[in-house]
Structure formats: structure tokens, C-alpha cells
GULUMLO-80391 format. One record per residue (C-alpha): chain; residue number from 1; x, y, z. Coordinates in steps of 0.1 Angstrom, whole numbers, plus 5000, padded with zeros to 4 digits. Layout:
residues N
+-------+-----+------+-------+------+
: kette :  nr : east : north :   up :
+-------+-----+------+-------+------+
:     A : NUM :    X :     Y :    Z :
...
+-------+-----+------+-------+------+
//
This chain:
residues 361
+-------+-----+------+-------+------+
: kette :  nr : east : north :   up :
+-------+-----+------+-------+------+
:     A :   1 : 5000 :  5000 : 5000 :
:     A :   2 : 5013 :  5034 : 4991 :
:     A :   3 : 5023 :  5054 : 5022 :
:     A :   4 : 5000 :  5083 : 5015 :
:     A :   5 : 4970 :  5060 : 5010 :
:     A :   6 : 4979 :  5041 : 5041 :
:     A :   7 : 4978 :  5073 : 5062 :
:     A :   8 : 4944 :  5081 : 5048 :
:     A :   9 : 4931 :  5046 : 5058 :
:     A :  10 : 4945 :  5051 : 5093 :
:     A :  11 : 4930 :  5085 : 5097 :
:     A :  12 : 4897 :  5072 : 5083 :
:     A :  13 : 4896 :  5045 : 5109 :
:     A :  14 : 4899 :  5071 : 5137 :
:     A :  15 : 4870 :  5092 : 5124 :
:     A :  16 : 4847 :  5068 : 5105 :
:     A :  17 : 4812 :  5070 : 5120 :
:     A :  18 : 4804 :  5034 : 5110 :
:     A :  19 : 4836 :  5017 : 5122 :
:     A :  20 : 4836 :  4991 : 5150 :
:     A :  21 : 4799 :  4993 : 5155 :
:     A :  22 : 4776 :  4965 : 5165 :
:     A :  23 : 4749 :  4955 : 5139 :
:     A :  24 : 4718 :  4934 : 5146 :
:     A :  25 : 4705 :  4916 : 5115 :
:     A :  26 : 4667 :  4912 : 5115 :
:     A :  27 : 4653 :  4878 : 5109 :
:     A :  28 : 4624 :  4884 : 5085 :
:     A :  29 : 4597 :  4860 : 5071 :
:     A :  30 : 4605 :  4846 : 5037 :
:     A :  31 : 4577 :  4865 : 5020 :
:     A :  32 : 4599 :  4896 : 5024 :
:     A :  33 : 4630 :  4879 : 5011 :
:     A :  34 : 4638 :  4846 : 4994 :
:     A :  35 : 4603 :  4838 : 4981 :
:     A :  36 : 4604 :  4869 : 4959 :
:     A :  37 : 4635 :  4857 : 4940 :
:     A :  38 : 4627 :  4831 : 4913 :
:     A :  39 : 4658 :  4809 : 4905 :
:     A :  40 : 4654 :  4818 : 4868 :
:     A :  41 : 4662 :  4854 : 4875 :
:     A :  42 : 4693 :  4848 : 4897 :
:     A :  43 : 4718 :  4863 : 4873 :
:     A :  44 : 4698 :  4895 : 4867 :
:     A :  45 : 4691 :  4898 : 4904 :
:     A :  46 : 4728 :  4896 : 4913 :
:     A :  47 : 4729 :  4934 : 4914 :
:     A :  48 : 4693 :  4940 : 4925 :
:     A :  49 : 4673 :  4916 : 4946 :
:     A :  50 : 4703 :  4895 : 4957 :
:     A :  51 : 4724 :  4924 : 4969 :
:     A :  52 : 4705 :  4926 : 5002 :
:     A :  53 : 4709 :  4888 : 5007 :
:     A :  54 : 4746 :  4888 : 4998 :
:     A :  55 : 4753 :  4916 : 5022 :
:     A :  56 : 4732 :  4899 : 5049 :
:     A :  57 : 4751 :  4867 : 5045 :
:     A :  58 : 4784 :  4886 : 5049 :
:     A :  59 : 4771 :  4904 : 5080 :
:     A :  60 : 4760 :  4872 : 5096 :
:     A :  61 : 4797 :  4860 : 5096 :
:     A :  62 : 4811 :  4894 : 5106 :
:     A :  63 : 4826 :  4903 : 5140 :
:     A :  64 : 4804 :  4934 : 5138 :
:     A :  65 : 4772 :  4913 : 5142 :
:     A :  66 : 4755 :  4911 : 5175 :
:     A :  67 : 4728 :  4886 : 5185 :
:     A :  68 : 4716 :  4909 : 5212 :
:     A :  69 : 4696 :  4938 : 5196 :
:     A :  70 : 4697 :  4958 : 5229 :
:     A :  71 : 4735 :  4961 : 5223 :
:     A :  72 : 4732 :  4971 : 5187 :
:     A :  73 : 4742 :  5005 : 5172 :
:     A :  74 : 4726 :  4997 : 5139 :
:     A :  75 : 4700 :  4974 : 5125 :
:     A :  76 : 4702 :  4958 : 5091 :
:     A :  77 : 4669 :  4951 : 5073 :
:     A :  78 : 4677 :  4925 : 5047 :
:     A :  79 : 4649 :  4933 : 5023 :
:     A :  80 : 4647 :  4928 : 4985 :
:     A :  81 : 4636 :  4964 : 4979 :
:     A :  82 : 4636 :  4961 : 4941 :
:     A :  83 : 4608 :  4954 : 4918 :
:     A :  84 : 4600 :  4920 : 4933 :
:     A :  85 : 4590 :  4935 : 4967 :
:     A :  86 : 4580 :  4971 : 4958 :
:     A :  87 : 4571 :  5000 : 4981 :
:     A :  88 : 4540 :  4982 : 4995 :
:     A :  89 : 4561 :  4952 : 5006 :
:     A :  90 : 4587 :  4975 : 5022 :
:     A :  91 : 4559 :  4993 : 5041 :
:     A :  92 : 4546 :  4959 : 5053 :
:     A :  93 : 4581 :  4948 : 5064 :
:     A :  94 : 4586 :  4981 : 5083 :
:     A :  95 : 4553 :  4976 : 5100 :
:     A :  96 : 4563 :  4940 : 5109 :
:     A :  97 : 4595 :  4953 : 5125 :
:     A :  98 : 4577 :  4980 : 5144 :
:     A :  99 : 4552 :  4954 : 5157 :
:     A : 100 : 4576 :  4927 : 5167 :
:     A : 101 : 4606 :  4948 : 5179 :
:     A : 102 : 4608 :  4981 : 5198 :
:     A : 103 : 4639 :  4994 : 5182 :
:     A : 104 : 4625 :  5013 : 5152 :
:     A : 105 : 4607 :  5038 : 5174 :
:     A : 106 : 4638 :  5048 : 5194 :
:     A : 107 : 4653 :  5068 : 5166 :
:     A : 108 : 4624 :  5067 : 5141 :
:     A : 109 : 4644 :  5043 : 5119 :
:     A : 110 : 4675 :  5065 : 5117 :
:     A : 111 : 4697 :  5036 : 5129 :
:     A : 112 : 4682 :  5011 : 5105 :
:     A : 113 : 4701 :  5002 : 5073 :
:     A : 114 : 4684 :  4993 : 5040 :
:     A : 115 : 4701 :  4979 : 5008 :
:     A : 116 : 4684 :  4998 : 4979 :
:     A : 117 : 4699 :  4984 : 4947 :
:     A : 118 : 4673 :  4996 : 4922 :
:     A : 119 : 4686 :  5013 : 4890 :
:     A : 120 : 4674 :  5047 : 4904 :
:     A : 121 : 4680 :  5038 : 4941 :
:     A : 122 : 4652 :  5049 : 4964 :
:     A : 123 : 4637 :  5072 : 4937 :
:     A : 124 : 4626 :  5043 : 4915 :
:     A : 125 : 4589 :  5040 : 4908 :
:     A : 126 : 4567 :  5067 : 4923 :
:     A : 127 : 4591 :  5078 : 4950 :
:     A : 128 : 4573 :  5060 : 4978 :
:     A : 129 : 4604 :  5040 : 4987 :
:     A : 130 : 4623 :  5072 : 4992 :
:     A : 131 : 4597 :  5085 : 5017 :
:     A : 132 : 4595 :  5051 : 5035 :
:     A : 133 : 4633 :  5051 : 5041 :
:     A : 134 : 4638 :  5088 : 5043 :
:     A : 135 : 4654 :  5088 : 5078 :
:     A : 136 : 4672 :  5055 : 5075 :
:     A : 137 : 4707 :  5048 : 5062 :
:     A : 138 : 4704 :  5036 : 5026 :
:     A : 139 : 4732 :  5016 : 5010 :
:     A : 140 : 4728 :  5022 : 4973 :
:     A : 141 : 4746 :  5022 : 4939 :
:     A : 142 : 4728 :  5054 : 4929 :
:     A : 143 : 4744 :  5085 : 4945 :
:     A : 144 : 4725 :  5112 : 4926 :
:     A : 145 : 4719 :  5143 : 4948 :
:     A : 146 : 4711 :  5169 : 4922 :
:     A : 147 : 4677 :  5184 : 4913 :
:     A : 148 : 4647 :  5161 : 4919 :
:     A : 149 : 4640 :  5134 : 4892 :
:     A : 150 : 4607 :  5136 : 4875 :
:     A : 151 : 4577 :  5135 : 4899 :
:     A : 152 : 4598 :  5125 : 4930 :
:     A : 153 : 4597 :  5151 : 4957 :
:     A : 154 : 4620 :  5132 : 4980 :
:     A : 155 : 4658 :  5132 : 4973 :
:     A : 156 : 4671 :  5098 : 4962 :
:     A : 157 : 4704 :  5102 : 4981 :
:     A : 158 : 4714 :  5122 : 5012 :
:     A : 159 : 4752 :  5128 : 5014 :
:     A : 160 : 4764 :  5122 : 5049 :
:     A : 161 : 4736 :  5098 : 5057 :
:     A : 162 : 4733 :  5074 : 5028 :
:     A : 163 : 4763 :  5055 : 5015 :
:     A : 164 : 4771 :  5046 : 4978 :
:     A : 165 : 4787 :  5012 : 4977 :
:     A : 166 : 4804 :  4993 : 4948 :
:     A : 167 : 4779 :  4970 : 4931 :
:     A : 168 : 4776 :  4933 : 4934 :
:     A : 169 : 4774 :  4927 : 4897 :
:     A : 170 : 4794 :  4898 : 4881 :
:     A : 171 : 4817 :  4923 : 4862 :
:     A : 172 : 4848 :  4908 : 4880 :
:     A : 173 : 4841 :  4875 : 4863 :
:     A : 174 : 4847 :  4890 : 4829 :
:     A : 175 : 4875 :  4913 : 4841 :
:     A : 176 : 4893 :  4883 : 4858 :
:     A : 177 : 4892 :  4864 : 4825 :
:     A : 178 : 4907 :  4894 : 4806 :
:     A : 179 : 4933 :  4900 : 4833 :
:     A : 180 : 4944 :  4864 : 4834 :
:     A : 181 : 4948 :  4863 : 4796 :
:     A : 182 : 4969 :  4894 : 4797 :
:     A : 183 : 4991 :  4881 : 4826 :
:     A : 184 : 4996 :  4847 : 4809 :
:     A : 185 : 5007 :  4865 : 4777 :
:     A : 186 : 5032 :  4889 : 4792 :
:     A : 187 : 5038 :  4877 : 4828 :
:     A : 188 : 5040 :  4914 : 4838 :
:     A : 189 : 5015 :  4942 : 4845 :
:     A : 190 : 4998 :  4954 : 4813 :
:     A : 191 : 5016 :  4981 : 4792 :
:     A : 192 : 4994 :  5012 : 4789 :
:     A : 193 : 4997 :  5028 : 4755 :
:     A : 194 : 4962 :  5042 : 4752 :
:     A : 195 : 4955 :  5076 : 4767 :
:     A : 196 : 4918 :  5073 : 4772 :
:     A : 197 : 4896 :  5043 : 4765 :
:     A : 198 : 4858 :  5039 : 4763 :
:     A : 199 : 4835 :  5013 : 4747 :
:     A : 200 : 4798 :  5012 : 4756 :
:     A : 201 : 4763 :  5025 : 4747 :
:     A : 202 : 4764 :  5058 : 4727 :
:     A : 203 : 4734 :  5076 : 4713 :
:     A : 204 : 4733 :  5073 : 4675 :
:     A : 205 : 4742 :  5104 : 4656 :
:     A : 206 : 4706 :  5110 : 4643 :
:     A : 207 : 4691 :  5114 : 4678 :
:     A : 208 : 4680 :  5150 : 4684 :
:     A : 209 : 4691 :  5168 : 4715 :
:     A : 210 : 4654 :  5174 : 4724 :
:     A : 211 : 4648 :  5137 : 4725 :
:     A : 212 : 4674 :  5132 : 4753 :
:     A : 213 : 4655 :  5133 : 4786 :
:     A : 214 : 4667 :  5133 : 4822 :
:     A : 215 : 4670 :  5095 : 4823 :
:     A : 216 : 4692 :  5094 : 4792 :
:     A : 217 : 4712 :  5125 : 4799 :
:     A : 218 : 4744 :  5105 : 4804 :
:     A : 219 : 4739 :  5090 : 4769 :
:     A : 220 : 4742 :  5125 : 4757 :
:     A : 221 : 4775 :  5129 : 4776 :
:     A : 222 : 4789 :  5098 : 4759 :
:     A : 223 : 4778 :  5110 : 4725 :
:     A : 224 : 4794 :  5144 : 4731 :
:     A : 225 : 4827 :  5127 : 4740 :
:     A : 226 : 4825 :  5106 : 4709 :
:     A : 227 : 4816 :  5135 : 4686 :
:     A : 228 : 4842 :  5158 : 4699 :
:     A : 229 : 4871 :  5135 : 4707 :
:     A : 230 : 4865 :  5102 : 4689 :
:     A : 231 : 4895 :  5108 : 4666 :
:     A : 232 : 4919 :  5125 : 4691 :
:     A : 233 : 4953 :  5108 : 4689 :
:     A : 234 : 4957 :  5084 : 4719 :
:     A : 235 : 4919 :  5084 : 4725 :
:     A : 236 : 4901 :  5051 : 4718 :
:     A : 237 : 4864 :  5059 : 4718 :
:     A : 238 : 4844 :  5031 : 4703 :
:     A : 239 : 4817 :  5039 : 4677 :
:     A : 240 : 4780 :  5038 : 4685 :
:     A : 241 : 4778 :  5003 : 4670 :
:     A : 242 : 4807 :  4990 : 4693 :
:     A : 243 : 4788 :  4987 : 4725 :
:     A : 244 : 4805 :  4958 : 4742 :
:     A : 245 : 4829 :  4968 : 4771 :
:     A : 246 : 4864 :  4958 : 4762 :
:     A : 247 : 4882 :  4949 : 4794 :
:     A : 248 : 4914 :  4940 : 4776 :
:     A : 249 : 4917 :  4975 : 4761 :
:     A : 250 : 4909 :  4991 : 4794 :
:     A : 251 : 4940 :  4973 : 4808 :
:     A : 252 : 4960 :  4990 : 4781 :
:     A : 253 : 4948 :  5025 : 4789 :
:     A : 254 : 4961 :  5051 : 4813 :
:     A : 255 : 4926 :  5067 : 4817 :
:     A : 256 : 4892 :  5051 : 4813 :
:     A : 257 : 4860 :  5071 : 4808 :
:     A : 258 : 4835 :  5067 : 4836 :
:     A : 259 : 4801 :  5082 : 4828 :
:     A : 260 : 4770 :  5071 : 4846 :
:     A : 261 : 4750 :  5042 : 4834 :
:     A : 262 : 4724 :  5037 : 4807 :
:     A : 263 : 4695 :  5015 : 4817 :
:     A : 264 : 4695 :  5033 : 4850 :
:     A : 265 : 4716 :  5062 : 4861 :
:     A : 266 : 4743 :  5044 : 4882 :
:     A : 267 : 4772 :  5029 : 4864 :
:     A : 268 : 4800 :  5004 : 4869 :
:     A : 269 : 4827 :  5022 : 4851 :
:     A : 270 : 4846 :  5035 : 4881 :
:     A : 271 : 4848 :  5000 : 4896 :
:     A : 272 : 4857 :  4985 : 4863 :
:     A : 273 : 4885 :  5009 : 4858 :
:     A : 274 : 4900 :  5006 : 4892 :
:     A : 275 : 4899 :  4968 : 4891 :
:     A : 276 : 4918 :  4969 : 4858 :
:     A : 277 : 4944 :  4994 : 4870 :
:     A : 278 : 4930 :  5023 : 4849 :
:     A : 279 : 4925 :  5058 : 4862 :
:     A : 280 : 4888 :  5066 : 4860 :
:     A : 281 : 4878 :  5099 : 4844 :
:     A : 282 : 4844 :  5106 : 4860 :
:     A : 283 : 4819 :  5127 : 4841 :
:     A : 284 : 4789 :  5126 : 4864 :
:     A : 285 : 4776 :  5159 : 4877 :
:     A : 286 : 4758 :  5156 : 4911 :
:     A : 287 : 4767 :  5119 : 4915 :
:     A : 288 : 4785 :  5107 : 4946 :
:     A : 289 : 4807 :  5077 : 4939 :
:     A : 290 : 4813 :  5046 : 4960 :
:     A : 291 : 4827 :  5055 : 4994 :
:     A : 292 : 4836 :  5090 : 4981 :
:     A : 293 : 4831 :  5106 : 5015 :
:     A : 294 : 4858 :  5084 : 5029 :
:     A : 295 : 4883 :  5077 : 5001 :
:     A : 296 : 4907 :  5103 : 4986 :
:     A : 297 : 4893 :  5103 : 4951 :
:     A : 298 : 4915 :  5132 : 4940 :
:     A : 299 : 4945 :  5109 : 4943 :
:     A : 300 : 4932 :  5081 : 4921 :
:     A : 301 : 4905 :  5096 : 4898 :
:     A : 302 : 4899 :  5126 : 4876 :
:     A : 303 : 4866 :  5145 : 4878 :
:     A : 304 : 4854 :  5164 : 4848 :
:     A : 305 : 4823 :  5186 : 4848 :
:     A : 306 : 4799 :  5179 : 4820 :
:     A : 307 : 4803 :  5215 : 4808 :
:     A : 308 : 4841 :  5209 : 4805 :
:     A : 309 : 4838 :  5179 : 4781 :
:     A : 310 : 4849 :  5200 : 4751 :
:     A : 311 : 4882 :  5205 : 4770 :
:     A : 312 : 4888 :  5169 : 4779 :
:     A : 313 : 4920 :  5164 : 4758 :
:     A : 314 : 4937 :  5194 : 4774 :
:     A : 315 : 4926 :  5184 : 4809 :
:     A : 316 : 4942 :  5150 : 4806 :
:     A : 317 : 4973 :  5164 : 4788 :
:     A : 318 : 4979 :  5188 : 4817 :
:     A : 319 : 4983 :  5158 : 4840 :
:     A : 320 : 5021 :  5152 : 4841 :
:     A : 321 : 5036 :  5117 : 4837 :
:     A : 322 : 5048 :  5119 : 4873 :
:     A : 323 : 5012 :  5127 : 4885 :
:     A : 324 : 4999 :  5098 : 4863 :
:     A : 325 : 5023 :  5074 : 4879 :
:     A : 326 : 5013 :  5086 : 4914 :
:     A : 327 : 4976 :  5081 : 4906 :
:     A : 328 : 4983 :  5046 : 4892 :
:     A : 329 : 5000 :  5037 : 4925 :
:     A : 330 : 4970 :  5050 : 4944 :
:     A : 331 : 4947 :  5030 : 4920 :
:     A : 332 : 4966 :  4998 : 4929 :
:     A : 333 : 4962 :  5006 : 4965 :
:     A : 334 : 4925 :  5014 : 4966 :
:     A : 335 : 4912 :  4989 : 4941 :
:     A : 336 : 4904 :  4961 : 4966 :
:     A : 337 : 4880 :  4984 : 4983 :
:     A : 338 : 4858 :  4984 : 4953 :
:     A : 339 : 4854 :  4946 : 4952 :
:     A : 340 : 4836 :  4923 : 4976 :
:     A : 341 : 4865 :  4899 : 4980 :
:     A : 342 : 4853 :  4885 : 5013 :
:     A : 343 : 4820 :  4875 : 4995 :
:     A : 344 : 4832 :  4862 : 4961 :
:     A : 345 : 4869 :  4854 : 4968 :
:     A : 346 : 4899 :  4872 : 4954 :
:     A : 347 : 4898 :  4887 : 4920 :
:     A : 348 : 4935 :  4891 : 4917 :
:     A : 349 : 4963 :  4879 : 4939 :
:     A : 350 : 4973 :  4915 : 4948 :
:     A : 351 : 4938 :  4924 : 4960 :
:     A : 352 : 4935 :  4916 : 4997 :
:     A : 353 : 4901 :  4904 : 5009 :
:     A : 354 : 4907 :  4919 : 5043 :
:     A : 355 : 4906 :  4954 : 5027 :
:     A : 356 : 4877 :  4948 : 5004 :
:     A : 357 : 4844 :  4967 : 5000 :
:     A : 358 : 4829 :  4951 : 5031 :
:     A : 359 : 4858 :  4961 : 5053 :
:     A : 360 : 4855 :  4997 : 5039 :
:     A : 361 : 4818 :  4998 : 5046 :
+-------+-----+------+-------+------+
//
């Protein structure tokens, strides 16, 4: 671990409000949990419905878990808050907890933790879920804290209360395959001869600006990068028809573009980049990133405002080679904190499970 990052981790441990706390995991009836997850949907639900279950399984084996709720600092509610359960089911589960246990009332749910893995976090649907969990701590992939989305009056994410975590998607399975192929071929860390790399969904050129709504705003960011910088020397921006993520090429890049997602508004690009040793270039206005309040993003990532996309080549060119090397060292140090190694096992030999996403949380 780089010395500077190690100091940050030590300082973080001294001040982190969620460190060394006792957590009680509620035992809920199956109609709130497993019965809502048909086996045929397992792979799709790896990032949505199963997130709560995966985190609960890890909590049950954690030293932070307490079997005595009277000694708990926090309470984990292991619900599938996505489309299978819905706001009505969440309301029923909260009522069940309030009826069976006395702990919700003591802080009006403020010490209760929910995993909200929907594409739009707690602002999915009609916003009811956001209201139901308004005072509670929400673990989410969707850290949007800008103007309200659509008809939702309640904010989807409250910085300082809610926490953005890395997703549980199976991305590392594909990344691992790419990494192992590269390591077998060279037996050394990948050589990085691409300045900026991106391959993914891009709006086709004939889509009008007026057709791009709030939900597809990030598609417009991707299109702008492609239009303005698709042919910049050293930039590898795939055409709109080349939508498949190329992990191998990401391993050969110094910087990797990290816009928000497409189907929803949260994306995996920051995690992908870090796991593959690439410095993420984050173009996501009003989005908090995983553990951003606690990790020194300025040391291992580049943030670019959407309005500054036209200046992207000069922004990256102004980062010296020495600064790039320093950021790459920090990337290597922090990468393990974006992967659930203690849940899925090690992704790479150099990523320690004891410093994974769960330990960071």
C-alpha cells in the first residue's frame, strides 16, 4: 500500500462513524426475502434483489454482528427492495419490524440500514420507497443528489447519511478472464499505451438533443465525448455500434472514461477501471461515487464537469507523467475496496480480501 493512502486509511479508521459498530440483523419472514426471487432470475438479480441477501450473509459472519439487539448500534433490514418487493412490501416489512421489535421507534428508523439496489435507488417508481426510508441509512449504487428526478419530491440520496457502495454485479468474472489472459501472455503488468479508452452505449448520431430526457442524459455525455474527441490521437472511443465493454483494452489505457449508466443512472465504470488498473475519468455531475466521502478520490481519479467535456483532451494532457504514475499507484492501493473479495473470493492475487468493500463499509 502506498504510504499516502495508508495514512488516509489510518486517519479514516479514527473518524469513520460506522467503524467498529455492533449491527443486529433482523430475521424476516421469507415473504419479504427469498420467496420473491425466482431461480430463473438469479443472474439478473445479482445486482438488485440478491444484493441485500449477499450483504446479509456477509454480515452474519462478521465480527460486527451482535445477536443481542439491545447492544446494537445499527439494525440491518435484509429486504429485496427492488421490483419484486415494491414499496408496498417495504411498508409491510417496516410495520412487521415495528410490531415485533421496539427498536425502530427509538430513533424513528434512523439507525436502520436498507440495501436499495434499484437502478434509480430509492427514487425508483413513484418515490414511495424514498419516503419510507427517508430517515434510515440507505446503501445504494445510485448516489445522485442533484435536482429532483421527475415526479419524485424526496431526494434519492442524502450525502452524509446514505452510502454509495460498489455494486455486486458479476463484472469481475469477465474482468478476471481478461486480466488472466493478459498476465499469461506477458507475465507482467499490462503496458498502457492508450491515453483514454471507452466502449459502451452511445446515442446514434441522428438522435436529436430534444429527445434526450433526464434518464438518458448520460447517453448525451457519451455522445458528446464521441463526437468531439473520437478521433483525438491516443483516445480510443468506440463507435456507437461497438457497445461491448472491452476489458482487455481498458487494461492497456492510462485513463478510462467513467460516465453514469444507461439503463438506470448508476454505472459500473469507476469500479471496472479501478479493478483493471486504469485511472477513472468521472463525468457525472451531482453523483456521489462509492465511498467517496471516505476515500481520497482526488488521488486516484479525475473528475470532469459535463460542461468541460469539450476541453477533455487538454485536461488530461495537463496531468504530468509523474502525476499519472502517482495516481496509478493509488489506484493499485485502493482497488480492493471496490470489490467484495470476502464475499466472492479474490479477483487478483494482489487484491486483499481483508481490505475489500465490506471492510471499507
